[in-house]
Structure formats: C-alpha cells, structure tokens
C-alpha positions as CSV (number, residue, x, y, z in Angstrom):
1,M,8.9,5.8,-30.9
2,P,10.3,6.9,-27.5
3,T,8.2,6.1,-24.4
4,D,6.5,9.0,-22.7
5,H,7.7,9.2,-19.1
6,S,5.7,12.3,-18.2
7,Y,2.7,12.2,-15.8
8,P,-0.6,11.4,-17.6
9,P,-3.5,13.9,-17.8
10,L,-6.2,14.1,-15.1
11,P,-8.9,11.5,-15.4
12,E,-12.6,12.3,-15.2
13,P,-13.4,13.1,-11.5
14,L,-15.2,10.5,-9.4
15,V,-18.7,11.4,-8.2
16,V,-18.1,9.5,-4.9
17,G,-14.6,9.9,-3.5
18,V,-12.2,7.1,-2.4
19,Y,-8.9,6.8,-0.6
20,D,-5.6,5.6,-1.9
21,N,-4.6,3.3,0.9
22,H,-1.0,2.7,-0.3
23,T,1.3,5.3,-2.0
24,H,4.8,6.6,-1.9
25,L,5.0,10.3,-2.3
26,D,8.3,10.9,-0.5
27,P,10.9,12.6,-2.7
28,P,13.7,10.5,-4.4
29,P,15.4,8.4,-3.3
30,S,12.1,6.8,-2.2
31,T,11.5,3.2,-1.1
32,G,13.0,1.7,-4.2
33,S,12.4,-1.7,-2.8
34,G,8.7,-1.2,-3.4
35,N,9.2,-0.9,-7.2
36,E,7.4,-4.0,-8.6
37,E,8.4,-3.4,-12.2
38,G,12.1,-2.7,-11.9
39,E,13.9,0.5,-11.5
40,G,13.2,1.7,-15.1
41,P,14.1,5.2,-16.4
42,E,14.5,8.2,-14.2
43,R,11.0,9.6,-13.6
44,E,9.5,13.0,-13.4
45,V,9.1,14.2,-9.9
46,L,6.2,16.1,-8.5
47,D,6.1,17.7,-5.0
48,Y,3.8,15.7,-2.7
49,L,1.5,18.7,-2.2
50,E,1.0,19.0,-6.0
51,Q,0.3,15.2,-6.0
52,L,-2.3,15.7,-3.3
53,D,-3.9,18.7,-5.0
54,R,-4.3,16.7,-8.2
55,A,-5.7,13.8,-6.3
56,S,-8.2,16.0,-4.5
57,S,-9.4,17.5,-7.8
58,V,-10.5,14.1,-9.1
59,G,-12.2,12.7,-6.0
60,V,-9.3,11.0,-4.2
61,R,-10.1,12.1,-0.6
62,G,-6.8,11.1,1.0
63,V,-3.8,8.8,1.0
64,V,-1.9,6.5,3.2
65,Q,1.8,7.4,2.8
66,V,3.8,4.2,3.3
67,G,7.4,3.9,4.6
68,G,9.9,1.2,3.7
69,D,12.9,2.1,5.8
70,V,13.8,4.3,8.7
71,E,14.1,7.5,6.7
72,S,10.9,7.1,4.6
73,S,9.0,6.1,7.7
74,I,10.0,9.1,9.6
75,W,9.2,11.3,6.6
76,A,5.7,9.7,6.3
77,A,5.0,10.2,10.0
78,E,6.2,13.8,10.0
79,Q,4.2,14.8,6.8
80,A,1.1,13.1,8.0
81,A,1.3,15.1,11.3
82,R,0.8,18.3,9.3
83,E,-1.1,17.3,6.2
84,P,-4.8,16.6,6.7
85,R,-5.1,14.5,3.4
86,M,-2.4,12.1,4.6
87,L,-2.1,9.3,7.1
88,A,1.1,7.3,7.6
89,A,2.2,3.6,7.6
90,V,5.7,2.9,8.9
91,A,7.9,-0.2,8.5
92,I,11.1,-1.8,7.3
93,H,10.3,-3.3,3.9
94,P,11.1,-7.0,3.7
95,N,13.8,-6.4,1.1
96,E,15.4,-3.8,3.5
97,A,15.4,-6.1,6.5
98,P,18.4,-8.2,5.4
99,R,20.4,-5.1,4.7
100,Y,19.7,-3.7,8.2
101,D,20.5,-7.1,9.6
102,E,23.8,-7.4,7.8
103,A,24.8,-4.0,9.1
104,G,23.8,-5.0,12.7
105,R,21.0,-2.4,12.7
106,L,17.8,-4.3,12.4
107,D,16.9,-4.1,16.1
108,E,17.7,-0.4,16.1
109,A,15.5,0.1,13.0
110,L,12.6,-1.8,14.5
111,A,12.8,0.3,17.6
112,V,12.4,3.4,15.5
113,I,9.3,1.8,13.9
114,A,7.9,1.0,17.3
115,E,8.3,4.6,18.4
116,L,6.7,6.0,15.3
117,A,3.8,3.6,15.8
118,T,2.7,5.6,18.8
119,R,2.2,8.8,16.9
120,P,-1.5,9.6,16.4
121,R,-1.6,10.0,12.6
122,V,0.4,6.8,12.0
123,R,-2.4,4.3,11.4
124,A,-0.7,1.2,10.0
125,I,2.5,-0.8,10.2
126,G,3.6,-1.5,6.7
127,E,4.8,-2.3,4.3
128,T,6.1,-5.5,5.9
129,G,6.0,-9.1,5.0
130,L,8.0,-11.5,2.8
131,D,9.6,-11.1,-0.6
132,F,11.2,-14.2,-2.1
133,F,11.5,-12.6,-5.5
134,R,14.4,-10.2,-4.7
135,T,15.8,-11.7,-1.5
136,P,18.0,-14.8,-1.7
137,E,17.7,-17.7,0.8
138,E,20.4,-16.3,3.1
139,G,18.3,-13.2,3.7
140,R,15.0,-14.8,4.5
141,A,15.6,-15.4,8.2
142,A,15.9,-11.6,8.7
143,Q,12.7,-11.1,6.7
144,F,10.8,-13.5,9.0
145,R,12.2,-11.9,12.1
146,S,11.3,-8.5,10.9
147,F,7.8,-9.5,9.7
148,E,7.0,-11.1,13.1
149,A,8.3,-8.0,14.9
150,H,6.1,-5.8,12.8
151,I,3.1,-7.9,13.5
152,E,3.7,-7.5,17.2
153,I,4.1,-3.7,16.9
154,A,0.8,-3.5,15.0
155,K,-1.0,-5.6,17.6
156,T,0.6,-3.7,20.6
157,N,-0.6,-0.4,19.2
158,G,-3.9,-1.5,17.7
159,L,-2.9,-0.5,14.2
160,A,-3.6,-2.1,10.8
161,L,-1.0,-4.2,9.1
162,Q,0.0,-3.6,5.5
163,I,1.5,-6.7,4.0
164,H,4.0,-6.9,1.1
165,D,3.8,-10.4,-0.3
166,R,5.8,-11.3,-3.4
167,D,6.3,-15.0,-4.4
168,A,5.8,-15.9,-0.7
169,H,2.0,-16.5,-0.3
170,D,2.2,-19.7,1.6
171,D,4.8,-18.5,4.1
172,V,3.0,-15.2,4.7
173,I,-0.3,-17.0,5.4
174,E,1.5,-19.5,7.6
175,T,3.2,-16.8,9.6
176,L,-0.1,-14.8,10.1
177,L,-1.9,-18.0,11.3
178,R,0.9,-19.1,13.5
179,V,1.6,-15.8,15.4
180,G,-1.9,-14.3,15.0
181,A,-2.7,-11.6,12.6
182,P,-3.8,-8.1,13.7
183,E,-7.5,-7.5,13.7
184,R,-7.1,-5.4,10.5
185,T,-4.7,-7.0,8.1
186,V,-4.4,-5.7,4.5
187,F,-2.7,-7.5,1.6
188,H,-1.3,-4.5,-0.2
189,C,-1.1,-4.8,-4.0
190,Y,-2.9,-8.1,-3.8
191,S,-1.0,-10.7,-5.9
192,G,-2.7,-14.0,-5.2
193,D,-5.3,-16.0,-7.0
194,G,-8.9,-16.9,-6.3
195,A,-8.0,-19.7,-3.9
196,M,-5.9,-17.3,-1.8
197,A,-8.8,-14.8,-1.9
198,R,-11.0,-17.4,-0.2
199,I,-8.4,-17.9,2.5
200,C,-8.2,-14.1,3.0
201,A,-12.0,-13.9,3.1
202,D,-12.3,-16.7,5.6
203,N,-9.9,-14.8,7.9
204,G,-11.3,-11.4,7.4
205,W,-8.2,-10.1,5.7
206,Y,-8.5,-7.1,3.4
207,M,-7.4,-7.3,-0.3
208,S,-6.1,-4.1,-1.8
209,F,-6.1,-4.0,-5.6
210,A,-3.6,-1.8,-7.5
211,G,-3.2,-1.0,-11.2
212,T,-2.0,-4.6,-11.7
213,V,-5.6,-5.8,-11.8
214,T,-5.9,-4.0,-15.2
215,F,-2.9,-5.8,-16.8
216,K,-3.7,-8.1,-19.6
217,N,-2.0,-11.1,-18.1
218,A,-3.5,-10.7,-14.6
219,E,-6.4,-13.1,-14.8
220,N,-5.5,-14.4,-11.3
221,L,-6.1,-11.0,-9.9
222,R,-9.5,-10.6,-11.7
223,D,-10.5,-14.1,-10.4
224,A,-9.6,-13.0,-6.9
225,L,-11.5,-9.7,-7.4
226,E,-14.6,-11.7,-8.2
227,I,-14.3,-13.9,-5.1
228,A,-13.3,-11.2,-2.6
229,P,-16.3,-10.0,-0.5
230,R,-17.1,-6.4,-1.2
231,Q,-16.6,-5.5,2.5
232,L,-12.9,-6.6,2.2
233,L,-12.0,-4.6,-0.9
234,L,-9.6,-1.7,-0.9
235,V,-7.9,0.2,-3.8
236,E,-4.5,1.7,-4.1
237,T,-1.9,3.0,-6.5
238,D,1.4,2.0,-5.0
239,A,2.6,5.1,-6.8
240,P,4.9,5.9,-8.5
241,F,4.8,2.3,-9.6
242,L,2.2,-0.1,-11.2
243,T,0.5,2.5,-13.4
244,P,-2.8,1.1,-14.7
245,T,-3.5,0.2,-18.3
246,P,-3.6,2.0,-20.7
247,L,-1.0,4.3,-19.1
248,R,1.7,1.7,-18.3
249,G,5.3,3.1,-18.7
250,R,4.3,6.5,-17.4
251,P,4.6,7.4,-13.7
252,N,1.8,6.6,-11.4
253,A,0.2,8.9,-8.9
254,P,-2.8,9.0,-6.5
255,Y,-4.8,11.1,-9.0
256,L,-4.8,8.2,-11.4
257,L,-6.7,6.0,-8.9
258,P,-10.0,6.5,-10.7
259,H,-8.7,4.4,-13.6
260,T,-8.3,1.4,-11.4
261,L,-11.5,1.9,-9.6
262,R,-13.5,2.2,-12.8
263,F,-11.9,-0.9,-14.1
264,M,-12.8,-2.8,-11.0
265,A,-16.4,-1.6,-11.2
266,S,-16.7,-2.6,-14.8
267,H,-15.2,-6.1,-14.2
268,L,-17.6,-6.6,-11.3
269,G,-20.6,-5.3,-13.3
270,T,-21.4,-2.7,-10.6
271,D,-21.9,1.0,-10.4
272,V,-18.7,3.0,-9.9
273,S,-20.2,5.2,-7.2
274,M,-21.6,2.2,-5.3
275,L,-18.2,0.5,-5.3
276,A,-16.5,3.8,-4.3
277,A,-18.8,4.2,-1.4
278,Q,-18.2,0.6,-0.2
279,I,-14.4,1.0,-0.5
280,T,-14.4,4.3,1.3
281,S,-16.3,2.7,4.2
282,N,-13.9,-0.2,4.2
283,T,-10.9,2.1,4.2
284,E,-12.2,4.1,7.2
285,L,-12.9,0.9,9.1
286,V,-9.3,-0.1,8.5
287,Y,-7.4,3.2,9.2
288,G,-10.0,5.4,10.9
289,T,-11.0,8.8,9.5
290,W,-8.5,11.3,8.1
291,D,-9.9,14.1,10.3
292,S,-10.1,12.2,13.7
293,E,-6.7,13.5,14.8
294,P,-5.8,17.2,14.3
295,V,-2.7,18.2,12.3
296,T,-0.1,20.5,13.6
297,A,0.2,24.1,12.4
298,E,3.9,23.7,11.3
C-alpha cells in the first residue's frame, strides 16, 4: 500500500493554547539540513498563512519560525515583522557552517545573522550547535567556530539560544559551560537521555520536545521527559519533519502540535490543560510575548 504523503486532518482543538517554539514554514527549498529523518519523498506544500490559520484553529497560539542559513533567516525575520502569530529565530545551521566556510563566506554569513538579531521580532539565535551525524571530522572546526559566534550574538543582544544537537551531546555541553551559555538556552528537539536532562536542569537549560518523544524506540526521551522540571519544558513540531505517531510518514505542521502535547501529558500523568498552561508560561519567559512588538502594515 502506498504511503500517504498528504497533510493529516485537524486534531481536536486544545482548551488551553500553546506555542510551537520551533518550526520551518518557509517555502521550499527550506532548511533541508534540519530534516532529521532524511530527505524523503517530495512533500505537499501549504502556504505559511494557511499553516498559521490551521494552527490557530486548534489552539496553537503562535510559532517561532527558525532559520538555518542566510536566506531562510532573512525570510523568518521579514515574515515575523508583519505576521503577529510569528516570531523569528535566525542562525547558520551547524551543517551549513562548513559549507559557508569552504566558500570563504562564514564570517559574512555570521555578520548577516548579527544584523538580523537586532530586529525587534527576532527573539532567538538558532538553530545553531553541533551535528556530528552529518558533518565529517574535517567540517567540525567550522561548526565549533560558528556555534561560539552564535552564542556571543545571543548574549550580546539578550536573545534566547536554540541549540541543534545531534550525536554531539558532550561537546555541546562542554562548549556551553566553557564559553558561558545565554541566560535562556533551549535544546531544540531534545535528543538526550535522563542523565543529560539532569545536567540541563542543573544549568537551567530548557528542553523542547518534538514528535520524536512519541516514537516507539524513544525511551531515552520519555525518561528525560520524566526528569525535566516542568518549568523547563517546551514543545515544538520542527515541521515539516518529525511528525508524531501515529502520523509518521506524513508531513508535519504546527497544527499537529496537540498530538505531541497530549502524549506528553498522558506520559506524565497530568492534565493536558495544566501542562499547556505551564508550557505557555515557559515559552513566553524564553521568547517574550507575541504581541509585545508591533508588526508592520506591509
């Protein structure tokens, strides 16, 4: 039987709304380096405003649109400037850093990120970090240099930091402790275990859970979820990737966030609305409120 690659139906709306603190709604080609499950088949494309309308209809109050290269970061900053349901995060993805470096353009790209960081509805630097799954040894020096530059940009501008960490837990943590993490540091699509969750908790680092927490083989994530203090929990889609069970194989979107939230609440044995209220409060502490800066008319 062929796999269904269409967008799933709307879930039951949440009673208490939440924010998707990490998504990719930019039109293709998007930040392909963020695809945690491989490139896969060509996916259906929805306009970002349709995505946001669907999200609003099920209780997703807003999103953080995340950049991974110069182009997608500019797009995120420009759309957030005129869309009240969107804030922006800007960065050079760790898998992109070696490519910019090889072309002699990494410093130039980092300068663009530093400029975008000054814009009022850009509230985070990300996604940045280390990825040893896709980048070979010879590209890692550029990743480290880029990561440390992003940390400095975040601290200089008083912004949150969204970390991409794949097969690099120890080095990410060592870097944060060595150079000093920003006050609000988020492990996007948390991929560690319970022991790492204790380290994050001890340092006040936020852990953002995606659809991966619903995957059958993700016991390490569920262990971490149990250990993570409720005041350090966030939720995300990383759309269009990492679609939660039982919808894997179909494109992800912010309007599917209720599936992950409900799974988290069930696993923790808590009320969905209570967890949503806690995560909403946490999200606003990290990024500020979505209506604190006006959008432009254009």
